[in-house]
N, CA, C, O and the ligand as a Tripos MOL2 file, in Angstrom:
@<TRIPOS>MOLECULE
protein
  241   239    61     0     0
PROTEIN
NO_CHARGES

@<TRIPOS>ATOM
      1 N         -14.0430   -1.7060    0.9820 N.3       1 MET1
      2 CA        -13.0480   -1.4260    2.0100 C.3       1 MET1
      3 C         -13.5300   -0.2880    2.9030 C.2       1 MET1
      4 O         -14.3000    0.5720    2.4760 O.2       1 MET1
      5 N         -13.0880   -0.2990    4.0860 N.am      2 ASP2
      6 CA        -13.3790    0.7600    5.0360 C.3       2 ASP2
      7 C         -12.8820    2.0930    4.4650 C.2       2 ASP2
      8 O         -11.7200    2.2220    4.0790 O.2       2 ASP2
      9 N         -13.7770    3.0700    4.4190 N.am      3 LYS3
     10 CA        -13.4080    4.3530    3.8160 C.3       3 LYS3
     11 C         -12.2440    5.0030    4.5390 C.2       3 LYS3
     12 O         -11.3790    5.6300    3.9290 O.2       3 LYS3
     13 N         -12.2430    4.8400    5.8310 N.am      4 LYS4
     14 CA        -11.1740    5.4260    6.6360 C.3       4 LYS4
     15 C          -9.8270    4.8020    6.2640 C.2       4 LYS4
     16 O          -8.8100    5.4870    6.1560 O.2       4 LYS4
     17 N          -9.8540    3.4830    6.0700 N.am      5 LEU5
     18 CA         -8.6180    2.7760    5.7460 C.3       5 LEU5
     19 C          -8.1310    3.1190    4.3500 C.2       5 LEU5
     20 O          -6.9280    3.1880    4.0960 O.2       5 LEU5
     21 N          -9.0790    3.3340    3.4510 N.am      6 LYS6
     22 CA         -8.7000    3.5980    2.0710 C.3       6 LYS6
     23 C          -7.9360    4.9120    1.9570 C.2       6 LYS6
     24 O          -7.0230    5.0460    1.1420 O.2       6 LYS6
     25 N          -8.3170    5.8640    2.7730 N.am      7 SER7
     26 CA         -7.6400    7.1530    2.7120 C.3       7 SER7
     27 C          -6.4000    7.1510    3.5940 C.2       7 SER7
     28 O          -5.5830    8.0720    3.5560 O.2       7 SER7
     29 N          -6.2830    6.1110    4.3760 N.am      8 LYS8
     30 CA         -5.1490    6.0020    5.2840 C.3       8 LYS8
     31 C          -3.9520    5.4210    4.5410 C.2       8 LYS8
     32 O          -4.1010    4.5060    3.7320 O.2       8 LYS8
     33 N          -2.8000    5.9380    4.8100 N.am      9 SER9
     34 CA         -1.6150    5.4060    4.1720 C.3       9 SER9
     35 C          -1.3840    3.9600    4.5980 C.2       9 SER9
     36 O          -1.4840    3.6130    5.7750 O.2       9 SER9
     37 N          -1.0790    3.1460    3.6240 N.am     10 LEU10
     38 CA         -0.8260    1.7310    3.9000 C.3      10 LEU10
     39 C           0.3430    1.5920    4.8820 C.2      10 LEU10
     40 O           0.4140    0.6340    5.6510 O.2      10 LEU10
     41 N           1.2370    2.5480    4.8400 N.am     11 CYS11
     42 CA          2.3930    2.5370    5.7220 C.3      11 CYS11
     43 C           1.9810    2.6370    7.1860 C.2      11 CYS11
     44 O           2.7310    2.2640    8.0880 O.2      11 CYS11
     45 N           0.7680    3.1490    7.4000 N.am     12 LYS12
     46 CA          0.3490    3.3680    8.7780 C.3      12 LYS12
     47 C          -0.6340    2.3170    9.2690 C.2      12 LYS12
     48 O          -1.1560    2.4180   10.3800 O.2      12 LYS12
     49 N          -0.8860    1.3080    8.4440 N.am     13 TRP13
     50 CA         -1.7830    0.2260    8.8690 C.3      13 TRP13
     51 C          -1.1920   -0.4640   10.0860 C.2      13 TRP13
     52 O           0.0130   -0.6980   10.1800 O.2      13 TRP13
     53 N          -2.0920   -0.7820   11.0190 N.am     14 LYS14
     54 CA         -1.6430   -1.5180   12.1900 C.3      14 LYS14
     55 C          -1.9650   -2.9920   12.0040 C.2      14 LYS14
     56 O          -2.6650   -3.3820   11.0690 O.2      14 LYS14
     57 N          -1.4440   -3.7880   12.9030 N.am     15 LYS15
     58 CA         -1.6900   -5.2280   12.8400 C.3      15 LYS15
     59 C          -3.1860   -5.5280   12.8140 C.2      15 LYS15
     60 O          -3.6460   -6.4120   12.0910 O.2      15 LYS15
     61 N          -3.9310   -4.7720   13.6160 N.am     16 GLU16
     62 CA         -5.3860   -4.9880   13.6720 C.3      16 GLU16
     63 C          -6.0340   -4.6990   12.3290 C.2      16 GLU16
     64 O          -6.9220   -5.4270   11.8860 O.2      16 GLU16
     65 N          -5.5790   -3.6250   11.6850 N.am     17 ASP17
     66 CA         -6.1310   -3.2710   10.3850 C.3      17 ASP17
     67 C          -5.8740   -4.3850    9.3850 C.2      17 ASP17
     68 O          -6.7470   -4.7410    8.5940 O.2      17 ASP17
     69 N          -4.6860   -4.9210    9.4300 N.am     18 VAL18
     70 CA         -4.3150   -6.0020    8.5210 C.3      18 VAL18
     71 C          -5.1970   -7.2240    8.7660 C.2      18 VAL18
     72 O          -5.6520   -7.8780    7.8280 O.2      18 VAL18
     73 N          -5.4260   -7.5140   10.0300 N.am     19 LYS19
     74 CA         -6.2440   -8.6630   10.4060 C.3      19 LYS19
     75 C          -7.6750   -8.5190    9.8970 C.2      19 LYS19
     76 O          -8.2670   -9.4610    9.3700 O.2      19 LYS19
     77 N          -8.2110   -7.3110   10.0690 N.am     20 GLN20
     78 CA         -9.6090   -7.0800    9.7040 C.3      20 GLN20
     79 C          -9.8090   -6.8350    8.2170 C.2      20 GLN20
     80 O         -10.9270   -6.9530    7.7160 O.2      20 GLN20
     81 N          -8.7560   -6.5000    7.5150 N.am     21 ASN21
     82 CA         -8.8970   -6.1670    6.0990 C.3      21 ASN21
     83 C          -7.9030   -6.9440    5.2410 C.2      21 ASN21
     84 O          -7.3320   -6.4110    4.2900 O.2      21 ASN21
     85 N          -7.7140   -8.1840    5.5880 N.am     22 GLY22
     86 CA         -6.7510   -9.0280    4.8950 C.3      22 GLY22
     87 C          -6.9680   -9.0920    3.3960 C.2      22 GLY22
     88 O          -6.0190   -8.9780    2.6200 O.2      22 GLY22
     89 N          -8.2090   -9.2730    2.9870 N.am     23 GLU23
     90 CA         -8.4890   -9.3990    1.5530 C.3      23 GLU23
     91 C          -8.1840   -8.1100    0.8000 C.2      23 GLU23
     92 O          -7.6380   -8.1310   -0.3030 O.2      23 GLU23
     93 N          -8.5470   -6.9900    1.4140 N.am     24 GLU24
     94 CA         -8.2810   -5.7080    0.7880 C.3      24 GLU24
     95 C          -6.7750   -5.4790    0.6820 C.2      24 GLU24
     96 O          -6.2770   -4.9320   -0.3030 O.2      24 GLU24
     97 N          -6.0750   -5.9060    1.7080 N.am     25 LEU25
     98 CA         -4.6320   -5.7350    1.7190 C.3      25 LEU25
     99 C          -3.9950   -6.5080    0.5680 C.2      25 LEU25
    100 O          -3.1210   -5.9980   -0.1330 O.2      25 LEU25
    101 N          -4.4430   -7.7320    0.3920 N.am     26 ILE26
    102 CA         -3.9190   -8.5550   -0.6960 C.3      26 ILE26
    103 C          -4.2320   -7.8930   -2.0310 C.2      26 ILE26
    104 O          -3.4120   -7.8930   -2.9490 O.2      26 ILE26
    105 N          -5.4390   -7.3260   -2.1240 N.am     27 ASP27
    106 CA         -5.8330   -6.6470   -3.3490 C.3      27 ASP27
    107 C          -4.9240   -5.4550   -3.6420 C.2      27 ASP27
    108 O          -4.5550   -5.2070   -4.7890 O.2      27 ASP27
    109 N          -4.5760   -4.7320   -2.5980 N.am     28 ILE28
    110 CA         -3.7200   -3.5530   -2.7670 C.3      28 ILE28
    111 C          -2.2840   -3.9670   -3.1040 C.2      28 ILE28
    112 O          -1.6000   -3.3240   -3.9010 O.2      28 ILE28
    113 N          -1.8560   -5.0570   -2.4750 N.am     29 LEU29
    114 CA         -0.4660   -5.4810   -2.6490 C.3      29 LEU29
    115 C          -0.2170   -6.1900   -3.9720 C.2      29 LEU29
    116 O           0.8740   -6.1130   -4.5380 O.2      29 LEU29
    117 N          -1.2570   -6.8910   -4.4640 N.am     30 SER30
    118 CA         -1.0530   -7.6300   -5.7000 C.3      30 SER30
    119 C          -0.9480   -6.6600   -6.8720 C.2      30 SER30
    120 O          -1.6180   -5.6280   -6.9020 O.2      30 SER30
    121 N          -0.1150   -7.0000   -7.8160 N.am     31 HIS31
    122 CA          0.1420   -6.1510   -8.9810 C.3      31 HIS31
    123 C           0.6080   -4.7620   -8.5390 C.2      31 HIS31
    124 O           0.1610   -3.7490   -9.0760 O.2      31 HIS31
    125 N           1.4790   -4.7280   -7.5900 N.am     32 SER32
    126 CA          1.9760   -3.4570   -7.0850 C.3      32 SER32
    127 C           2.6560   -2.6550   -8.1790 C.2      32 SER32
    128 O           3.4480   -3.1830   -8.9600 O.2      32 SER32
    129 N           2.3410   -1.3960   -8.2200 N.am     33 LYS33
    130 CA          2.9570   -0.5130   -9.2170 C.3      33 LYS33
    131 C           3.8130    0.5480   -8.5490 C.2      33 LYS33
    132 O           4.6040    1.2350   -9.1950 O.2      33 LYS33
    133 N           3.6380    0.6650   -7.2570 N.am     34 PHE34
    134 CA          4.3840    1.6800   -6.5320 C.3      34 PHE34
    135 C           5.0050    1.0770   -5.2800 C.2      34 PHE34
    136 O           4.5440    0.0580   -4.7650 O.2      34 PHE34
    137 N           6.0440    1.7200   -4.8090 N.am     35 PHE35
    138 CA          6.5790    1.3160   -3.5210 C.3      35 PHE35
    139 C           6.8970    2.5740   -2.7250 C.2      35 PHE35
    140 O           7.1020    3.6490   -3.2890 O.2      35 PHE35
    141 N           6.9340    2.4230   -1.4280 N.am     36 CYS36
    142 CA          7.2140    3.5610   -0.5800 C.3      36 CYS36
    143 C           8.7100    3.6390   -0.3260 C.2      36 CYS36
    144 O           9.3210    2.7190    0.2190 O.2      36 CYS36
    145 N           9.2680    4.7430   -0.7290 N.am     37 GLU37
    146 CA         10.7120    4.9390   -0.5720 C.3      37 GLU37
    147 C          11.1230    4.9660    0.8830 C.2      37 GLU37
    148 O          12.2470    4.6150    1.2420 O.2      37 GLU37
    149 N          10.1950    5.3880    1.7030 N.am     38 LYS38
    150 CA         10.5080    5.5660    3.1160 C.3      38 LYS38
    151 C          10.3450    4.2570    3.8850 C.2      38 LYS38
    152 O          11.2250    3.8700    4.6540 O.2      38 LYS38
    153 N           9.2280    3.5840    3.6750 N.am     39 CYS39
    154 CA          8.9170    2.3910    4.4750 C.3      39 CYS39
    155 C           9.1440    1.0830    3.7150 C.2      39 CYS39
    156 O           9.0440    0.0010    4.2920 O.2      39 CYS39
    157 N           9.4510    1.1860    2.4220 N.am     40 LEU40
    158 CA          9.6850    0.0040    1.5930 C.3      40 LEU40
    159 C           8.4790   -0.9320    1.5420 C.2      40 LEU40
    160 O           8.6300   -2.1530    1.5290 O.2      40 LEU40
    161 N           7.2920   -0.3500    1.5130 N.am     41 ARG41
    162 CA          6.0990   -1.1500    1.2860 C.3      41 ARG41
    163 C           5.6840   -0.9460   -0.1620 C.2      41 ARG41
    164 O           6.0530    0.0440   -0.7930 O.2      41 ARG41
    165 N           4.9220   -1.8840   -0.6770 N.am     42 SER42
    166 CA          4.4900   -1.7360   -2.0600 C.3      42 SER42
    167 C           2.9740   -1.7390   -2.1490 C.2      42 SER42
    168 O           2.2820   -2.2670   -1.2780 O.2      42 SER42
    169 N           2.4740   -1.1410   -3.2150 N.am     43 SER43
    170 CA          1.0340   -1.0150   -3.3930 C.3      43 SER43
    171 C           0.7280   -0.7330   -4.8570 C.2      43 SER43
    172 O           1.5650   -0.2150   -5.5960 O.2      43 SER43
    173 N          -0.4980   -1.0870   -5.2630 N.am     44 ARG44
    174 CA         -0.8720   -0.7070   -6.6250 C.3      44 ARG44
    175 C          -1.5800    0.6380   -6.6290 C.2      44 ARG44
    176 O          -1.8490    1.2050   -7.6880 O.2      44 ARG44
    177 N          -1.8780    1.1450   -5.4370 N.am     45 LEU45
    178 CA         -2.5220    2.4440   -5.3260 C.3      45 LEU45
    179 C          -1.5420    3.4700   -4.7840 C.2      45 LEU45
    180 O          -1.0570    3.3550   -3.6590 O.2      45 LEU45
    181 N          -1.2660    4.4550   -5.5890 N.am     46 LYS46
    182 CA         -0.2780    5.4670   -5.2250 C.3      46 LYS46
    183 C          -0.6200    6.1590   -3.9100 C.2      46 LYS46
    184 O           0.2520    6.4480   -3.0900 O.2      46 LYS46
    185 N          -1.9170    6.4140   -3.7340 N.am     47 GLY47
    186 CA         -2.3410    7.1830   -2.5810 C.3      47 GLY47
    187 C          -2.1980    6.4820   -1.2440 C.2      47 GLY47
    188 O          -2.3640    7.1020   -0.1930 O.2      47 GLY47
    189 N          -1.8900    5.1930   -1.2770 N.am     48 THR48
    190 CA         -1.8110    4.4590   -0.0200 C.3      48 THR48
    191 C          -0.3870    4.4130    0.5410 C.2      48 THR48
    192 O          -0.1280    3.7540    1.5480 O.2      48 THR48
    193 N           0.5170    5.1120   -0.1130 N.am     49 LEU49
    194 CA          1.8940    5.1340    0.3780 C.3      49 LEU49
    195 C           2.2870    6.5660    0.7380 C.2      49 LEU49
    196 O           1.8280    7.5140    0.1000 O.2      49 LEU49
    197 N           3.1270    6.7240    1.7490 N.am     50 CYS50
    198 CA          3.4490    8.0820    2.1830 C.3      50 CYS50
    199 C           4.5150    8.7160    1.3000 C.2      50 CYS50
    200 O           4.5620    9.9390    1.1700 O.2      50 CYS50
    201 N           5.3740    7.8970    0.6910 N.am     51 LYS51
    202 CA          6.3770    8.4470   -0.2350 C.3      51 LYS51
    203 C           6.4500    7.5370   -1.4630 C.2      51 LYS51
    204 O           7.4410    6.8390   -1.6750 O.2      51 LYS51
    205 N           5.3810    7.5570   -2.2690 N.am     52 PRO52
    206 CA          5.2850    6.6280   -3.3860 C.3      52 PRO52
    207 C           6.3050    6.8770   -4.4870 C.2      52 PRO52
    208 O           6.5860    8.0170   -4.8580 O.2      52 PRO52
    209 N           6.8390    5.8020   -4.9890 N.am     53 GLU53
    210 CA          7.7820    5.8470   -6.0990 C.3      53 GLU53
    211 C           7.3700    4.7330   -7.0560 C.2      53 GLU53
    212 O           7.0130    3.6370   -6.6220 O.2      53 GLU53
    213 N           7.4200    5.0160   -8.3630 N.am     54 LYS54
    214 CA          6.9960    3.9980   -9.3140 C.3      54 LYS54
    215 C           7.9450    2.8090   -9.3090 C.2      54 LYS54
    216 O           9.1660    2.9630   -9.3290 O.2      54 LYS54
    217 N           7.3500    1.6100   -9.2830 N.am     55 LEU55
    218 CA          8.1570    0.3980   -9.2360 C.3      55 LEU55
    219 C           8.9240    0.1720  -10.5300 C.2      55 LEU55
    220 O          10.0660   -0.2890  -10.5020 O.2      55 LEU55
    221 N           8.3110    0.4910  -11.6600 N.am     56 ASP56
    222 CA          8.9640    0.1590  -12.9330 C.3      56 ASP56
    223 C          10.2490    0.9480  -13.1550 C.2      56 ASP56
    224 O          11.0520    0.6250  -14.0300 O.2      56 ASP56
    225 N          10.4220    1.9750  -12.3550 N.am     57 ARG57
    226 CA         11.6750    2.7210  -12.4580 C.3      57 ARG57
    227 C          12.8540    1.8680  -12.0160 C.2      57 ARG57
    228 O          13.9910    2.0690  -12.4430 O.2      57 ARG57
    229 N          12.5500    0.9150  -11.1510 N.am     58 MET58
    230 CA         13.6030    0.0560  -10.6150 C.3      58 MET58
    231 C          14.0060   -1.0280  -11.6030 C.2      58 MET58
    232 O          15.1230   -1.5420  -11.5510 O.2      58 MET58
    233 N          13.1020   -1.3700  -12.4940 N.am     59 VAL59
    234 CA         13.3470   -2.4890  -13.4020 C.3      59 VAL59
    235 C          14.3950   -2.1410  -14.4540 C.2      59 VAL59
    236 O          15.2100   -2.9810  -14.8360 O.2      59 VAL59
    237 N          14.3630   -0.9060  -14.9090 N.am     60 GLU60
    238 CA         15.2540   -0.5200  -15.9980 C.3      60 GLU60
    239 C          16.7090   -0.3480  -15.6080 C.2      60 GLU60
    240 O          17.5410   -0.0240  -16.4550 O.2      60 GLU60
    241 ZN          5.6010    4.8880    3.6970 Zn       61 ZN61
@<TRIPOS>BOND
     1     1     2 1
     2     2     3 1
     3     3     4 2
     4     3     5 am
     5     5     6 1
     6     6     7 1
     7     7     8 2
     8     7     9 am
     9     9    10 1
    10    10    11 1
    11    11    12 2
    12    11    13 am
    13    13    14 1
    14    14    15 1
    15    15    16 2
    16    15    17 am
    17    17    18 1
    18    18    19 1
    19    19    20 2
    20    19    21 am
    21    21    22 1
    22    22    23 1
    23    23    24 2
    24    23    25 am
    25    25    26 1
    26    26    27 1
    27    27    28 2
    28    27    29 am
    29    29    30 1
    30    30    31 1
    31    31    32 2
    32    31    33 am
    33    33    34 1
    34    34    35 1
    35    35    36 2
    36    35    37 am
    37    37    38 1
    38    38    39 1
    39    39    40 2
    40    39    41 am
    41    41    42 1
    42    42    43 1
    43    43    44 2
    44    43    45 am
    45    45    46 1
    46    46    47 1
    47    47    48 2
    48    47    49 am
    49    49    50 1
    50    50    51 1
    51    51    52 2
    52    51    53 am
    53    53    54 1
    54    54    55 1
    55    55    56 2
    56    55    57 am
    57    57    58 1
    58    58    59 1
    59    59    60 2
    60    59    61 am
    61    61    62 1
    62    62    63 1
    63    63    64 2
    64    63    65 am
    65    65    66 1
    66    66    67 1
    67    67    68 2
    68    67    69 am
    69    69    70 1
    70    70    71 1
    71    71    72 2
    72    71    73 am
    73    73    74 1
    74    74    75 1
    75    75    76 2
    76    75    77 am
    77    77    78 1
    78    78    79 1
    79    79    80 2
    80    79    81 am
    81    81    82 1
    82    82    83 1
    83    83    84 2
    84    83    85 am
    85    85    86 1
    86    86    87 1
    87    87    88 2
    88    87    89 am
    89    89    90 1
    90    90    91 1
    91    91    92 2
    92    91    93 am
    93    93    94 1
    94    94    95 1
    95    95    96 2
    96    95    97 am
    97    97    98 1
    98    98    99 1
    99    99   100 2
   100    99   101 am
   101   101   102 1
   102   102   103 1
   103   103   104 2
   104   103   105 am
   105   105   106 1
   106   106   107 1
   107   107   108 2
   108   107   109 am
   109   109   110 1
   110   110   111 1
   111   111   112 2
   112   111   113 am
   113   113   114 1
   114   114   115 1
   115   115   116 2
   116   115   117 am
   117   117   118 1
   118   118   119 1
   119   119   120 2
   120   119   121 am
   121   121   122 1
   122   122   123 1
   123   123   124 2
   124   123   125 am
   125   125   126 1
   126   126   127 1
   127   127   128 2
   128   127   129 am
   129   129   130 1
   130   130   131 1
   131   131   132 2
   132   131   133 am
   133   133   134 1
   134   134   135 1
   135   135   136 2
   136   135   137 am
   137   137   138 1
   138   138   139 1
   139   139   140 2
   140   139   141 am
   141   141   142 1
   142   142   143 1
   143   143   144 2
   144   143   145 am
   145   145   146 1
   146   146   147 1
   147   147   148 2
   148   147   149 am
   149   149   150 1
   150   150   151 1
   151   151   152 2
   152   151   153 am
   153   153   154 1
   154   154   155 1
   155   155   156 2
   156   155   157 am
   157   157   158 1
   158   158   159 1
   159   159   160 2
   160   159   161 am
   161   161   162 1
   162   162   163 1
   163   163   164 2
   164   163   165 am
   165   165   166 1
   166   166   167 1
   167   167   168 2
   168   167   169 am
   169   169   170 1
   170   170   171 1
   171   171   172 2
   172   171   173 am
   173   173   174 1
   174   174   175 1
   175   175   176 2
   176   175   177 am
   177   177   178 1
   178   178   179 1
   179   179   180 2
   180   179   181 am
   181   181   182 1
   182   182   183 1
   183   183   184 2
   184   183   185 am
   185   185   186 1
   186   186   187 1
   187   187   188 2
   188   187   189 am
   189   189   190 1
   190   190   191 1
   191   191   192 2
   192   191   193 am
   193   193   194 1
   194   194   195 1
   195   195   196 2
   196   195   197 am
   197   197   198 1
   198   198   199 1
   199   199   200 2
   200   199   201 am
   201   201   202 1
   202   202   203 1
   203   203   204 2
   204   203   205 am
   205   205   206 1
   206   206   207 1
   207   207   208 2
   208   207   209 am
   209   209   210 1
   210   210   211 1
   211   211   212 2
   212   211   213 am
   213   213   214 1
   214   214   215 1
   215   215   216 2
   216   215   217 am
   217   217   218 1
   218   218   219 1
   219   219   220 2
   220   219   221 am
   221   221   222 1
   222   222   223 1
   223   223   224 2
   224   223   225 am
   225   225   226 1
   226   226   227 1
   227   227   228 2
   228   227   229 am
   229   229   230 1
   230   230   231 1
   231   231   232 2
   232   231   233 am
   233   233   234 1
   234   234   235 1
   235   235   236 2
   236   235   237 am
   237   237   238 1
   238   238   239 1
   239   239   240 2
@<TRIPOS>SUBSTRUCTURE
     1 MET1         2 RESIDUE 1 A MET
     2 ASP2         6 RESIDUE 1 A ASP
     3 LYS3        10 RESIDUE 1 A LYS
     4 LYS4        14 RESIDUE 1 A LYS
     5 LEU5        18 RESIDUE 1 A LEU
     6 LYS6        22 RESIDUE 1 A LYS
     7 SER7        26 RESIDUE 1 A SER
     8 LYS8        30 RESIDUE 1 A LYS
     9 SER9        34 RESIDUE 1 A SER
    10 LEU10       38 RESIDUE 1 A LEU
    11 CYS11       42 RESIDUE 1 A CYS
    12 LYS12       46 RESIDUE 1 A LYS
    13 TRP13       50 RESIDUE 1 A TRP
    14 LYS14       54 RESIDUE 1 A LYS
    15 LYS15       58 RESIDUE 1 A LYS
    16 GLU16       62 RESIDUE 1 A GLU
    17 ASP17       66 RESIDUE 1 A ASP
    18 VAL18       70 RESIDUE 1 A VAL
    19 LYS19       74 RESIDUE 1 A LYS
    20 GLN20       78 RESIDUE 1 A GLN
    21 ASN21       82 RESIDUE 1 A ASN
    22 GLY22       86 RESIDUE 1 A GLY
    23 GLU23       90 RESIDUE 1 A GLU
    24 GLU24       94 RESIDUE 1 A GLU
    25 LEU25       98 RESIDUE 1 A LEU
    26 ILE26      102 RESIDUE 1 A ILE
    27 ASP27      106 RESIDUE 1 A ASP
    28 ILE28      110 RESIDUE 1 A ILE
    29 LEU29      114 RESIDUE 1 A LEU
    30 SER30      118 RESIDUE 1 A SER
    31 HIS31      122 RESIDUE 1 A HIS
    32 SER32      126 RESIDUE 1 A SER
    33 LYS33      130 RESIDUE 1 A LYS
    34 PHE34      134 RESIDUE 1 A PHE
    35 PHE35      138 RESIDUE 1 A PHE
    36 CYS36      142 RESIDUE 1 A CYS
    37 GLU37      146 RESIDUE 1 A GLU
    38 LYS38      150 RESIDUE 1 A LYS
    39 CYS39      154 RESIDUE 1 A CYS
    40 LEU40      158 RESIDUE 1 A LEU
    41 ARG41      162 RESIDUE 1 A ARG
    42 SER42      166 RESIDUE 1 A SER
    43 SER43      170 RESIDUE 1 A SER
    44 ARG44      174 RESIDUE 1 A ARG
    45 LEU45      178 RESIDUE 1 A LEU
    46 LYS46      182 RESIDUE 1 A LYS
    47 GLY47      186 RESIDUE 1 A GLY
    48 THR48      190 RESIDUE 1 A THR
    49 LEU49      194 RESIDUE 1 A LEU
    50 CYS50      198 RESIDUE 1 A CYS
    51 LYS51      202 RESIDUE 1 A LYS
    52 PRO52      206 RESIDUE 1 A PRO
    53 GLU53      210 RESIDUE 1 A GLU
    54 LYS54      214 RESIDUE 1 A LYS
    55 LEU55      218 RESIDUE 1 A LEU
    56 ASP56      222 RESIDUE 1 A ASP
    57 ARG57      226 RESIDUE 1 A ARG
    58 MET58      230 RESIDUE 1 A MET
    59 VAL59      234 RESIDUE 1 A VAL
    60 GLU60      238 RESIDUE 1 A GLU
    61 ZN61       241 GROUP 0 **** ****
C-alpha cells in the first residue's frame, strides 16, 4: 500500500484514493475490528480511523 495512504486516516480517503487502492481498502475493511465513532467507518486497523472504537464492544 502507498505509505502515505497507510498513515492517512481512512476517514479522509477521497474517491480517487479508493479507486486507486481498491484492494487495500477491501483488505482494511474486511474483518473490521474497529469503527470510527465520528464518521461511522470501519477498519481492522485502529490507526486508520480518526476516532477508533472497538467493534466488539457493540456486540455485547
Ligand atoms: Zn473518522
